[in-house]
C-alpha positions in Angstrom: 35.2 22.8 69.6 33.1 20.7 67.7 34.2 17.6 69.9 33.8 19.4 73.1 30.3 20.3 72.0 29.4 16.7 71.2 30.9 15.6 74.4 28.6 18.2 76.4 25.5 17.2 74.5 26.1 13.4 75.3 26.7 14.2 78.9 23.6 16.3 79.2 21.6 13.4 77.8 23.3 10.9 80.2 22.4 12.9 83.1 18.8 13.4 81.9 18.3 9.6 81.2 19.5 8.7 84.7 17.4 11.6 86.2 14.2 10.6 84.2 14.5 6.9 84.9 15.3 7.4 88.6 18.8 5.8 88.1 17.0 2.2 87.8 20.0 1.0 85.8 22.2 1.4 88.6 24.6 3.3 86.8 26.0 6.9 87.5 27.1 9.4 84.9 30.7 8.4 85.7 30.0 4.9 85.2 28.4 5.6 81.7 31.5 7.7 80.9 33.9 4.9 82.0 32.0 2.2 80.0 31.9 4.3 77.0 35.7 5.2 77.1 36.7 1.6 77.7 34.4 0.1 74.8 35.8 3.1 72.5 39.4 1.9 73.3 38.6 -1.4 72.5 36.5 -1.1 69.4 37.6 2.1 67.8 34.1 3.5 67.7 34.1 7.0 69.3 32.9 7.2 72.7 30.0 9.6 72.2 28.0 7.2 69.9 28.8 4.6 72.4 27.5 6.9 75.1 24.4 7.8 73.0 23.5 4.1 72.7 24.1 3.6 76.4 21.6 6.6 76.9 19.0 4.7 74.7 19.6 1.6 77.0 19.1 3.7 80.3 15.5 4.3 79.0 14.6 0.5 79.5 14.2 0.4 83.1 14.4 -3.5 83.5 18.1 -3.6 82.4 20.3 -3.1 85.3 23.8 -3.4 86.8 26.1 -5.7 85.0 23.5 -6.6 82.5 23.4 -3.1 81.4 27.0 -3.2 80.8 26.8 -6.5 78.9 23.8 -5.0 76.8 25.9 -2.0 75.8 28.8 -4.4 74.6 26.4 -6.6 72.8 24.7 -3.5 71.1 28.0 -2.5 69.7 28.8 -5.9 68.4 25.3 -6.5 66.9 25.7 -3.1 65.0 29.1 -4.0 63.8 28.2 -7.5 62.8 24.7 -6.6 61.0 26.0 -3.2 59.7 23.3 -1.4 61.6 22.8 2.0 63.0 24.2 2.0 66.7 21.2 3.8 68.1 18.8 1.6 66.4 20.7 -1.5 67.7 20.3 -0.2 71.1 16.8 0.0 70.7 16.6 -3.5 69.5 18.6 -5.0 72.4 16.8 -2.8 74.9 13.3 -3.9 73.8 14.6 -7.5 73.8 16.0 -7.5 77.3 13.1 -5.2 78.8 10.3 -7.9 77.3 12.3 -11.1 76.7 9.4 -13.0 75.3 8.5 -10.4 72.6 12.3 -9.5 72.2 13.0 -13.0 71.0 10.6 -12.5 68.2 12.0 -9.0 67.3 15.6 -10.4 67.3 14.7 -13.4 65.2 13.2 -11.1 62.5 16.6 -9.4 62.1 18.5 -12.7 61.9 19.3 -13.8 65.5 18.6 -17.5 65.9 17.2 -19.0 68.8 16.3 -22.6 69.4 13.0 -24.0 70.4 14.6 -24.9 73.8 15.8 -21.3 74.3 12.4 -19.8 73.6 10.8 -22.2 75.9 13.5 -21.4 78.6 13.0 -17.7 78.2 9.2 -18.1 78.4 9.4 -20.1 81.6 11.8 -17.8 83.3 9.7 -14.8 82.6 6.5 -16.7 83.8 8.5 -17.5 87.2 9.6 -14.0 87.5 13.3 -14.6 86.5 13.6 -11.8 84.0 17.2 -11.5 84.7 17.8 -15.2 83.6 16.1 -14.7 80.5 18.1 -11.4 79.7 21.2 -13.5 80.4 20.1 -16.3 78.0 19.6 -13.7 75.3 22.9 -11.9 75.9 24.6 -15.3 75.6 23.0 -16.0 72.3 23.9 -12.4 71.1 27.4 -13.0 72.2 27.6 -16.6 70.8 26.5 -15.0 67.3 28.2 -11.6 67.4 30.5 -11.4 70.3 33.7 -9.7 69.4 32.7 -8.4 66.2 33.2 -4.6 67.6 36.6 -5.5 69.0 37.7 -7.3 65.7 36.8 -3.7 64.1 39.0 -2.1 66.4 42.0 -4.5 65.4 41.8 -3.5 61.6 44.1 -0.8 60.2 41.4 1.6 60.0 40.4 0.6 63.5 43.6 1.4 64.9 43.7 4.7 63.1 40.4 5.6 64.5 41.5 4.6 68.1 44.4 7.1 67.7 42.0 9.8 66.3 39.7 9.1 69.1 42.4 9.5 71.7 43.4 13.0 70.3 39.8 14.2 70.2 39.3 13.2 73.7 42.4 14.9 74.7 41.5 18.1 72.8 37.9 18.0 74.4 39.5 17.8 77.7 41.7 20.7 77.1 38.8 22.9 75.9 36.8 21.7 78.9 39.7 23.2 81.3 39.6 26.6 79.5 
């Protein structure tokens, strides 16, 4: 019952975030559920916290489409690699992608390293209106430094056990929803 309640709360928040932002991320509720489930299976992190991180990213209106999906995965990797709260990592990644110039400084303060050339490139892209290009550069650096961290967690013994537990909880929640 607790799992079903957590699922219902996360679902309601996803619906609210999409509604309040007018769907600017170009992702539906089903897209968010599918993304959360697929990342959960890969990483062993339960899908509700992943969905909550995605809900946080939905509030940053300049993160759209495939970039949104990449940002969600980068959030998990950053969180695992830096042993940080998932929601806090989502805020950090969201801010960085929503305002790439200021975002570089924020990410640098927590240990992400950007070269002077990368900084100049981000500033130039933003100045010329290529925010998407700047976002891709930031995501590429996050991936270079932390990529695969969440997936590696899922391959540990504890990670494998968590994946099985998550599958049982998802099954139980589905059964309870059908009652």
